[in-house]
Steps between C-alpha positions, in 0.01 A plus 500: 500500500318764694460512880125417457585197289745376765231539759275276305764227470557533882125485575457201276762305703354609826140414394613160382681440835188599683276257297757226535507548883122463523453127613161476331636594158648191344577356153260620245394805697870615526545429129208732424635765732844472339343534145309803627824654639660478153247762382638741762791603284319521160488842326128559575540420869814714534327793328206471737737483790678817389164679455321383826777356736290182511594156377200356309506219250234421241567175314196336350439153640554323174842648451585430862385140454711465196804654660460279818407186294179469699131504420299821532287342778822418690617862458160628640501260793856601606451870439201481731723329758762778470231759550357311810857485645551865454767495227284649233216748471266528207518863415262474197311207367548417130230427258413266204597743228879516564535690828736311737465511872735735673676361804680694760790303662477537879793519721446390860676690776767294664383539856180297440479335156171328599319825567304593186429841638877595468518447124527752234588501131868532439615861502844639526433698819317203671725204409759539766627162638 
């Protein structure tokens, strides 16, 4: 396992902890976040991380719904909730012909986790505790 791969596993745990600590993210929204976080350590995500230093996931919503055992509508609603709460950022919108939306997982700085201005996509140099 490379250093970068280890970083992804560390970030995944820290991101899950951050989402879990958000009092407005409950039940189904956390399940969607957890399912999204699984994609963090998949080969395509790891390769993109090695190339860019950013953690971006790009599951299609139907696959995510299947993995989480939820409807596509429920996935959409809860992804929007995670975006509004500052845990995700849409980097690129998908399309109807197979292009999945790309999401950047945001890491809130510890000093003020409610301040959306202090967010940034996970990067090795910025993700200090």
